CHARMM-style PDB file with segment names, atoms N, HN, CA, C and O in Angstrom:
ATOM      1  N   MET     1      29.540 -19.966  15.650  1.00  0.00      PROA
ATOM      2  CA  MET     1      30.744 -20.725  15.865  1.00  0.00      PROA
ATOM      3  C   MET     1      31.868 -19.770  16.253  1.00  0.00      PROA
ATOM      4  O   MET     1      31.951 -18.648  15.752  1.00  0.00      PROA
ATOM      5  N   PHE     2      32.714 -20.225  17.138  1.00  0.00      PROA
ATOM      6  HN  PHE     2      32.647 -21.136  17.545  1.00  0.00      PROA
ATOM      7  CA  PHE     2      33.856 -19.428  17.582  1.00  0.00      PROA
ATOM      8  C   PHE     2      34.941 -19.457  16.519  1.00  0.00      PROA
ATOM      9  O   PHE     2      35.347 -20.519  16.048  1.00  0.00      PROA
ATOM     10  N   LYS     3      35.403 -18.266  16.150  1.00  0.00      PROA
ATOM     11  HN  LYS     3      35.074 -17.403  16.533  1.00  0.00      PROA
ATOM     12  CA  LYS     3      36.465 -18.165  15.147  1.00  0.00      PROA
ATOM     13  C   LYS     3      37.563 -17.260  15.694  1.00  0.00      PROA
ATOM     14  O   LYS     3      37.297 -16.130  16.103  1.00  0.00      PROA
ATOM     15  N   ILE     4      38.769 -17.749  15.699  1.00  0.00      PROA
ATOM     16  HN  ILE     4      38.985 -18.667  15.367  1.00  0.00      PROA
ATOM     17  CA  ILE     4      39.904 -16.968  16.177  1.00  0.00      PROA
ATOM     18  C   ILE     4      40.407 -16.099  15.034  1.00  0.00      PROA
ATOM     19  O   ILE     4      40.718 -16.590  13.949  1.00  0.00      PROA
ATOM     20  N   GLU     5      40.481 -14.802  15.298  1.00  0.00      PROA
ATOM     21  HN  GLU     5      40.228 -14.403  16.179  1.00  0.00      PROA
ATOM     22  CA  GLU     5      40.962 -13.870  14.288  1.00  0.00      PROA
ATOM     23  C   GLU     5      42.255 -13.235  14.762  1.00  0.00      PROA
ATOM     24  O   GLU     5      42.409 -12.931  15.945  1.00  0.00      PROA
ATOM     25  N   LYS     6      43.159 -13.041  13.864  1.00  0.00      PROA
ATOM     26  HN  LYS     6      43.034 -13.288  12.903  1.00  0.00      PROA
ATOM     27  CA  LYS     6      44.433 -12.418  14.197  1.00  0.00      PROA
ATOM     28  C   LYS     6      44.564 -11.115  13.419  1.00  0.00      PROA
ATOM     29  O   LYS     6      44.446 -11.089  12.194  1.00  0.00      PROA
ATOM     30  N   VAL     7      44.810 -10.037  14.156  1.00  0.00      PROA
ATOM     31  HN  VAL     7      44.906 -10.058  15.151  1.00  0.00      PROA
ATOM     32  CA  VAL     7      45.013  -8.727  13.547  1.00  0.00      PROA
ATOM     33  C   VAL     7      46.485  -8.609  13.165  1.00  0.00      PROA
ATOM     34  O   VAL     7      47.370  -8.844  13.988  1.00  0.00      PROA
ATOM     35  N   GLU     8      46.737  -8.245  11.919  1.00  0.00      PROA
ATOM     36  HN  GLU     8      46.019  -8.054  11.250  1.00  0.00      PROA
ATOM     37  CA  GLU     8      48.119  -8.072  11.475  1.00  0.00      PROA
ATOM     38  C   GLU     8      48.679  -6.790  12.074  1.00  0.00      PROA
ATOM     39  O   GLU     8      48.038  -5.740  12.016  1.00  0.00      PROA
ATOM     40  N   THR     9      49.863  -6.876  12.641  1.00  0.00      PROA
ATOM     41  HN  THR     9      50.383  -7.728  12.688  1.00  0.00      PROA
ATOM     42  CA  THR     9      50.505  -5.708  13.243  1.00  0.00      PROA
ATOM     43  C   THR     9      51.918  -5.571  12.701  1.00  0.00      PROA
ATOM     44  O   THR     9      52.457  -6.483  12.075  1.00  0.00      PROA
ATOM     45  N   ILE    10      52.502  -4.412  12.956  1.00  0.00      PROA
ATOM     46  HN  ILE    10      52.064  -3.671  13.465  1.00  0.00      PROA
ATOM     47  CA  ILE    10      53.879  -4.127  12.561  1.00  0.00      PROA
ATOM     48  C   ILE    10      54.526  -3.326  13.683  1.00  0.00      PROA
ATOM     49  O   ILE    10      53.865  -2.524  14.341  1.00  0.00      PROA
ATOM     50  N   ASN    11      55.793  -3.541  13.895  1.00  0.00      PROA
ATOM     51  HN  ASN    11      56.330  -4.193  13.360  1.00  0.00      PROA
ATOM     52  CA  ASN    11      56.517  -2.789  14.917  1.00  0.00      PROA
ATOM     53  C   ASN    11      57.072  -1.498  14.318  1.00  0.00      PROA
ATOM     54  O   ASN    11      57.700  -1.510  13.259  1.00  0.00      PROA
ATOM     55  N   LYS    12      56.835  -0.401  15.002  1.00  0.00      PROA
ATOM     56  HN  LYS    12      56.325  -0.391  15.862  1.00  0.00      PROA
ATOM     57  CA  LYS    12      57.373   0.907  14.622  1.00  0.00      PROA
ATOM     58  C   LYS    12      57.900   1.583  15.877  1.00  0.00      PROA
ATOM     59  O   LYS    12      57.429   1.305  16.980  1.00  0.00      PROA
ATOM     60  N   THR    13      58.856   2.453  15.717  1.00  0.00      PROA
ATOM     61  HN  THR    13      59.238   2.679  14.821  1.00  0.00      PROA
ATOM     62  CA  THR    13      59.400   3.205  16.842  1.00  0.00      PROA
ATOM     63  C   THR    13      59.027   4.672  16.671  1.00  0.00      PROA
ATOM     64  O   THR    13      59.247   5.264  15.614  1.00  0.00      PROA
ATOM     65  N   PHE    14      58.456   5.253  17.734  1.00  0.00      PROA
ATOM     66  HN  PHE    14      58.278   4.772  18.593  1.00  0.00      PROA
ATOM     67  CA  PHE    14      58.085   6.658  17.724  1.00  0.00      PROA
ATOM     68  C   PHE    14      58.719   7.340  18.924  1.00  0.00      PROA
ATOM     69  O   PHE    14      58.853   6.736  19.989  1.00  0.00      PROA
ATOM     70  N   ARG    15      59.102   8.578  18.756  1.00  0.00      PROA
ATOM     71  HN  ARG    15      58.993   9.068  17.891  1.00  0.00      PROA
ATOM     72  CA  ARG    15      59.626   9.365  19.870  1.00  0.00      PROA
ATOM     73  C   ARG    15      58.473  10.210  20.389  1.00  0.00      PROA
ATOM     74  O   ARG    15      57.925  11.054  19.680  1.00  0.00      PROA
ATOM     75  N   ILE    16      58.118   9.959  21.654  1.00  0.00      PROA
ATOM     76  HN  ILE    16      58.563   9.274  22.229  1.00  0.00      PROA
ATOM     77  CA  ILE    16      56.981  10.627  22.274  1.00  0.00      PROA
ATOM     78  C   ILE    16      57.497  11.364  23.502  1.00  0.00      PROA
ATOM     79  O   ILE    16      58.264  10.799  24.281  1.00  0.00      PROA
ATOM     80  N   PRO    17      57.091  12.612  23.687  1.00  0.00      PROA
ATOM     81  CA  PRO    17      57.540  13.370  24.855  1.00  0.00      PROA
ATOM     82  C   PRO    17      57.254  12.632  26.164  1.00  0.00      PROA
ATOM     83  O   PRO    17      56.204  12.008  26.320  1.00  0.00      PROA
ATOM     84  N   VAL    18      58.191  12.712  27.090  1.00  0.00      PROA
ATOM     85  HN  VAL    18      59.043  13.219  26.964  1.00  0.00      PROA
ATOM     86  CA  VAL    18      58.103  12.012  28.373  1.00  0.00      PROA
ATOM     87  C   VAL    18      56.792  12.339  29.091  1.00  0.00      PROA
ATOM     88  O   VAL    18      56.141  11.442  29.627  1.00  0.00      PROA
ATOM     89  N   GLU    19      56.408  13.600  29.106  1.00  0.00      PROA
ATOM     90  HN  GLU    19      56.937  14.328  28.671  1.00  0.00      PROA
ATOM     91  CA  GLU    19      55.186  14.008  29.805  1.00  0.00      PROA
ATOM     92  C   GLU    19      53.949  13.333  29.204  1.00  0.00      PROA
ATOM     93  O   GLU    19      53.042  12.938  29.936  1.00  0.00      PROA
ATOM     94  N   LEU    20      53.911  13.203  27.883  1.00  0.00      PROA
ATOM     95  HN  LEU    20      54.648  13.524  27.289  1.00  0.00      PROA
ATOM     96  CA  LEU    20      52.780  12.549  27.225  1.00  0.00      PROA
ATOM     97  C   LEU    20      52.744  11.058  27.573  1.00  0.00      PROA
ATOM     98  O   LEU    20      51.673  10.506  27.824  1.00  0.00      PROA
ATOM     99  N   VAL    21      53.890  10.420  27.588  1.00  0.00      PROA
ATOM    100  HN  VAL    21      54.760  10.869  27.384  1.00  0.00      PROA
ATOM    101  CA  VAL    21      53.958   9.003  27.959  1.00  0.00      PROA
ATOM    102  C   VAL    21      53.451   8.806  29.377  1.00  0.00      PROA
ATOM    103  O   VAL    21      52.737   7.842  29.652  1.00  0.00      PROA
ATOM    104  N   SER    22      53.808   9.698  30.269  1.00  0.00      PROA
ATOM    105  HN  SER    22      54.389  10.481  30.046  1.00  0.00      PROA
ATOM    106  CA  SER    22      53.347   9.604  31.657  1.00  0.00      PROA
ATOM    107  C   SER    22      51.826   9.703  31.726  1.00  0.00      PROA
ATOM    108  O   SER    22      51.186   8.946  32.456  1.00  0.00      PROA
ATOM    109  N   LYS    23      51.254  10.623  30.978  1.00  0.00      PROA
ATOM    110  HN  LYS    23      51.775  11.238  30.385  1.00  0.00      PROA
ATOM    111  CA  LYS    23      49.796  10.773  30.958  1.00  0.00      PROA
ATOM    112  C   LYS    23      49.127   9.528  30.379  1.00  0.00      PROA
ATOM    113  O   LYS    23      48.116   9.059  30.902  1.00  0.00      PROA
ATOM    114  N   LEU    24      49.695   9.001  29.303  1.00  0.00      PROA
ATOM    115  HN  LEU    24      50.516   9.382  28.879  1.00  0.00      PROA
ATOM    116  CA  LEU    24      49.151   7.799  28.681  1.00  0.00      PROA
ATOM    117  C   LEU    24      49.210   6.606  29.632  1.00  0.00      PROA
ATOM    118  O   LEU    24      48.274   5.810  29.691  1.00  0.00      PROA
ATOM    119  N   GLN    25      50.312   6.483  30.376  1.00  0.00      PROA
ATOM    120  HN  GLN    25      51.072   7.131  30.328  1.00  0.00      PROA
ATOM    121  CA  GLN    25      50.448   5.380  31.326  1.00  0.00      PROA
ATOM    122  C   GLN    25      49.378   5.444  32.403  1.00  0.00      PROA
ATOM    123  O   GLN    25      48.810   4.422  32.789  1.00  0.00      PROA
ATOM    124  N   ILE    26      49.109   6.642  32.882  1.00  0.00      PROA
ATOM    125  HN  ILE    26      49.571   7.472  32.568  1.00  0.00      PROA
ATOM    126  CA  ILE    26      48.083   6.815  33.914  1.00  0.00      PROA
ATOM    127  C   ILE    26      46.719   6.390  33.387  1.00  0.00      PROA
ATOM    128  O   ILE    26      45.994   5.650  34.052  1.00  0.00      PROA
ATOM    129  N   VAL    27      46.371   6.858  32.194  1.00  0.00      PROA
ATOM    130  HN  VAL    27      46.959   7.460  31.654  1.00  0.00      PROA
ATOM    131  CA  VAL    27      45.074   6.516  31.609  1.00  0.00      PROA
ATOM    132  C   VAL    27      44.982   5.007  31.359  1.00  0.00      PROA
ATOM    133  O   VAL    27      43.957   4.393  31.655  1.00  0.00      PROA
ATOM    134  N   ALA    28      46.037   4.412  30.820  1.00  0.00      PROA
ATOM    135  HN  ALA    28      46.870   4.910  30.579  1.00  0.00      PROA
ATOM    136  CA  ALA    28      46.036   2.972  30.537  1.00  0.00      PROA
ATOM    137  C   ALA    28      45.817   2.167  31.819  1.00  0.00      PROA
ATOM    138  O   ALA    28      45.047   1.207  31.834  1.00  0.00      PROA
ATOM    139  N   GLN    29      46.495   2.564  32.883  1.00  0.00      PROA
ATOM    140  HN  GLN    29      47.121   3.344  32.870  1.00  0.00      PROA
ATOM    141  CA  GLN    29      46.328   1.865  34.158  1.00  0.00      PROA
ATOM    142  C   GLN    29      44.916   2.041  34.700  1.00  0.00      PROA
ATOM    143  O   GLN    29      44.299   1.077  35.153  1.00  0.00      PROA
ATOM    144  N   GLU    30      44.410   3.248  34.657  1.00  0.00      PROA
ATOM    145  HN  GLU    30      44.911   4.031  34.289  1.00  0.00      PROA
ATOM    146  CA  GLU    30      43.070   3.520  35.177  1.00  0.00      PROA
ATOM    147  C   GLU    30      41.998   2.764  34.395  1.00  0.00      PROA
ATOM    148  O   GLU    30      41.001   2.328  34.971  1.00  0.00      PROA
ATOM    149  N   GLN    31      42.196   2.609  33.095  1.00  0.00      PROA
ATOM    150  HN  GLN    31      43.006   2.964  32.627  1.00  0.00      PROA
ATOM    151  CA  GLN    31      41.204   1.942  32.237  1.00  0.00      PROA
ATOM    152  C   GLN    31      41.483   0.438  32.081  1.00  0.00      PROA
ATOM    153  O   GLN    31      40.729  -0.282  31.427  1.00  0.00      PROA
ATOM    154  N   GLU    32      42.570  -0.012  32.688  1.00  0.00      PROA
ATOM    155  HN  GLU    32      43.183   0.573  33.220  1.00  0.00      PROA
ATOM    156  CA  GLU    32      42.963  -1.423  32.640  1.00  0.00      PROA
ATOM    157  C   GLU    32      43.121  -1.942  31.211  1.00  0.00      PROA
ATOM    158  O   GLU    32      42.605  -3.001  30.853  1.00  0.00      PROA
ATOM    159  N   VAL    33      43.848  -1.169  30.410  1.00  0.00      PROA
ATOM    160  HN  VAL    33      44.268  -0.310  30.701  1.00  0.00      PROA
ATOM    161  CA  VAL    33      44.206  -1.580  29.055  1.00  0.00      PROA
ATOM    162  C   VAL    33      45.710  -1.419  28.888  1.00  0.00      PROA
ATOM    163  O   VAL    33      46.353  -0.709  29.662  1.00  0.00      PROA
ATOM    164  N   SER    34      46.262  -2.067  27.896  1.00  0.00      PROA
ATOM    165  HN  SER    34      45.741  -2.644  27.267  1.00  0.00      PROA
ATOM    166  CA  SER    34      47.691  -1.922  27.642  1.00  0.00      PROA
ATOM    167  C   SER    34      47.978  -0.549  27.030  1.00  0.00      PROA
ATOM    168  O   SER    34      47.106   0.082  26.434  1.00  0.00      PROA
ATOM    169  N   MET    35      49.208  -0.116  27.192  1.00  0.00      PROA
ATOM    170  HN  MET    35      49.917  -0.629  27.676  1.00  0.00      PROA
ATOM    171  CA  MET    35      49.619   1.149  26.564  1.00  0.00      PROA
ATOM    172  C   MET    35      49.440   1.055  25.054  1.00  0.00      PROA
ATOM    173  O   MET    35      48.981   2.008  24.424  1.00  0.00      PROA
ATOM    174  N   ASN    36      49.799  -0.081  24.473  1.00  0.00      PROA
ATOM    175  HN  ASN    36      50.172  -0.855  24.985  1.00  0.00      PROA
ATOM    176  CA  ASN    36      49.671  -0.259  23.035  1.00  0.00      PROA
ATOM    177  C   ASN    36      48.223  -0.088  22.592  1.00  0.00      PROA
ATOM    178  O   ASN    36      47.942   0.623  21.627  1.00  0.00      PROA
ATOM    179  N   SER    37      47.312  -0.739  23.298  1.00  0.00      PROA
ATOM    180  HN  SER    37      47.541  -1.317  24.082  1.00  0.00      PROA
ATOM    181  CA  SER    37      45.894  -0.631  22.963  1.00  0.00      PROA
ATOM    182  C   SER    37      45.418   0.811  23.067  1.00  0.00      PROA
ATOM    183  O   SER    37      44.681   1.282  22.201  1.00  0.00      PROA
ATOM    184  N   LEU    38      45.824   1.505  24.098  1.00  0.00      PROA
ATOM    185  HN  LEU    38      46.423   1.123  24.801  1.00  0.00      PROA
ATOM    186  CA  LEU    38      45.423   2.899  24.278  1.00  0.00      PROA
ATOM    187  C   LEU    38      45.947   3.773  23.148  1.00  0.00      PROA
ATOM    188  O   LEU    38      45.203   4.586  22.598  1.00  0.00      PROA
ATOM    189  N   VAL    39      47.205   3.617  22.801  1.00  0.00      PROA
ATOM    190  HN  VAL    39      47.809   2.957  23.248  1.00  0.00      PROA
ATOM    191  CA  VAL    39      47.805   4.436  21.742  1.00  0.00      PROA
ATOM    192  C   VAL    39      47.115   4.161  20.404  1.00  0.00      PROA
ATOM    193  O   VAL    39      46.848   5.094  19.647  1.00  0.00      PROA
ATOM    194  N   VAL    40      46.827   2.899  20.108  1.00  0.00      PROA
ATOM    195  HN  VAL    40      47.044   2.142  20.723  1.00  0.00      PROA
ATOM    196  CA  VAL    40      46.134   2.553  18.865  1.00  0.00      PROA
ATOM    197  C   VAL    40      44.754   3.208  18.837  1.00  0.00      PROA
ATOM    198  O   VAL    40      44.359   3.790  17.827  1.00  0.00      PROA
ATOM    199  N   GLN    41      44.021   3.110  19.952  1.00  0.00      PROA
ATOM    200  HN  GLN    41      44.342   2.637  20.772  1.00  0.00      PROA
ATOM    201  CA  GLN    41      42.684   3.700  20.008  1.00  0.00      PROA
ATOM    202  C   GLN    41      42.743   5.225  19.886  1.00  0.00      PROA
ATOM    203  O   GLN    41      41.895   5.824  19.225  1.00  0.00      PROA
ATOM    204  N   CYS    42      43.720   5.847  20.506  1.00  0.00      PROA
ATOM    205  HN  CYS    42      44.410   5.361  21.043  1.00  0.00      PROA
ATOM    206  CA  CYS    42      43.876   7.307  20.404  1.00  0.00      PROA
ATOM    207  C   CYS    42      44.175   7.712  18.958  1.00  0.00      PROA
ATOM    208  O   CYS    42      43.610   8.685  18.459  1.00  0.00      PROA
ATOM    209  N   CYS    43      45.044   6.981  18.296  1.00  0.00      PROA
ATOM    210  HN  CYS    43      45.502   6.190  18.702  1.00  0.00      PROA
ATOM    211  CA  CYS    43      45.384   7.297  16.903  1.00  0.00      PROA
ATOM    212  C   CYS    43      44.178   7.113  15.994  1.00  0.00      PROA
ATOM    213  O   CYS    43      43.913   7.949  15.130  1.00  0.00      PROA
ATOM    214  N   GLU    44      43.439   6.008  16.189  1.00  0.00      PROA
ATOM    215  HN  GLU    44      43.655   5.328  16.891  1.00  0.00      PROA
ATOM    216  CA  GLU    44      42.253   5.768  15.369  1.00  0.00      PROA
ATOM    217  C   GLU    44      41.216   6.861  15.583  1.00  0.00      PROA
ATOM    218  O   GLU    44      40.611   7.337  14.623  1.00  0.00      PROA
ATOM    219  N   TYR    45      41.006   7.260  16.823  1.00  0.00      PROA
ATOM    220  HN  TYR    45      41.497   6.873  17.603  1.00  0.00      PROA
ATOM    221  CA  TYR    45      40.041   8.315  17.114  1.00  0.00      PROA
ATOM    222  C   TYR    45      40.476   9.625  16.454  1.00  0.00      PROA
ATOM    223  O   TYR    45      39.666  10.315  15.836  1.00  0.00      PROA
ATOM    224  N   ALA    46      41.755   9.960  16.589  1.00  0.00      PROA
ATOM    225  HN  ALA    46      42.414   9.400  17.091  1.00  0.00      PROA
ATOM    226  CA  ALA    46      42.252  11.212  16.014  1.00  0.00      PROA
ATOM    227  C   ALA    46      42.085  11.213  14.495  1.00  0.00      PROA
ATOM    228  O   ALA    46      41.656  12.214  13.921  1.00  0.00      PROA
ATOM    229  N   LEU    47      42.419  10.109  13.846  1.00  0.00      PROA
ATOM    230  HN  LEU    47      42.769   9.296  14.312  1.00  0.00      PROA
ATOM    231  CA  LEU    47      42.286  10.041  12.389  1.00  0.00      PROA
ATOM    232  C   LEU    47      40.823  10.092  11.948  1.00  0.00      PROA
ATOM    233  O   LEU    47      40.499  10.725  10.944  1.00  0.00      PROA
ATOM    234  N   ASN    48      39.939   9.426  12.697  1.00  0.00      PROA
ATOM    235  HN  ASN    48      40.202   8.911  13.513  1.00  0.00      PROA
ATOM    236  CA  ASN    48      38.524   9.422  12.355  1.00  0.00      PROA
ATOM    237  C   ASN    48      37.859  10.776  12.585  1.00  0.00      PROA
ATOM    238  O   ASN    48      36.807  11.058  12.011  1.00  0.00      PROA
ATOM    239  N   ASN    49      38.464  11.610  13.417  1.00  0.00      PROA
ATOM    240  HN  ASN    49      39.319  11.381  13.884  1.00  0.00      PROA
ATOM    241  CA  ASN    49      37.881  12.905  13.749  1.00  0.00      PROA
ATOM    242  C   ASN    49      38.738  14.068  13.262  1.00  0.00      PROA
ATOM    243  O   ASN    49      38.579  15.196  13.731  1.00  0.00      PROA
ATOM    244  N   LEU    50      39.631  13.806  12.341  1.00  0.00      PROA
ATOM    245  HN  LEU    50      39.760  12.890  11.961  1.00  0.00      PROA
ATOM    246  CA  LEU    50      40.530  14.815  11.808  1.00  0.00      PROA
ATOM    247  C   LEU    50      39.777  15.766  10.897  1.00  0.00      PROA
ATOM    248  O   LEU    50      39.061  15.338   9.992  1.00  0.00      PROA
ATOM    249  N   ASP    51      39.942  17.054  11.141  1.00  0.00      PROA
ATOM    250  HN  ASP    51      40.524  17.401  11.877  1.00  0.00      PROA
ATOM    251  CA  ASP    51      39.336  18.080  10.285  1.00  0.00      PROA
ATOM    252  C   ASP    51      40.325  18.396   9.177  1.00  0.00      PROA
ATOM    253  O   ASP    51      41.319  19.088   9.395  1.00  0.00      PROA
ATOM    254  N   ILE    52      40.045  17.886   7.995  1.00  0.00      PROA
ATOM    255  HN  ILE    52      39.237  17.323   7.819  1.00  0.00      PROA
ATOM    256  CA  ILE    52      40.972  18.104   6.877  1.00  0.00      PROA
ATOM    257  C   ILE    52      40.507  19.203   5.927  1.00  0.00      PROA
ATOM    258  O   ILE    52      41.054  19.356   4.835  1.00  0.00      PROA
ATOM    259  N   SER    53      39.493  19.973   6.346  1.00  0.00      PROA
ATOM    260  HN  SER    53      39.049  19.848   7.233  1.00  0.00      PROA
ATOM    261  CA  SER    53      39.037  21.062   5.500  1.00  0.00      PROA
ATOM    262  C   SER    53      40.096  22.180   5.466  1.00  0.00      PROA
ATOM    263  O   SER    53      40.785  22.428   6.456  1.00  0.00      PROA
ATOM    264  N   ASN    54      40.204  22.829   4.337  1.00  0.00      PROA
ATOM    265  HN  ASN    54      39.644  22.628   3.534  1.00  0.00      PROA
ATOM    266  CA  ASN    54      41.218  23.888   4.188  1.00  0.00      PROA
ATOM    267  C   ASN    54      40.597  25.240   4.401  1.00  0.00      PROA
ATOM    268  OT1 ASN    54      41.286  26.256   4.317  1.00  0.00      PROA
TER     269      ASN     54
END
């Protein structure tokens, strides 16, 4: 059965260097995803692959 799911989100403001935003925009356009989706996926990947060993 089809079930509509809603992901809870929150608005936050981050200051990101202009050059990084430009790179992100290019990738988002090339992959046909929104900037928001790309940034979320990048953050999730970084956190999942973070080396926290000391």
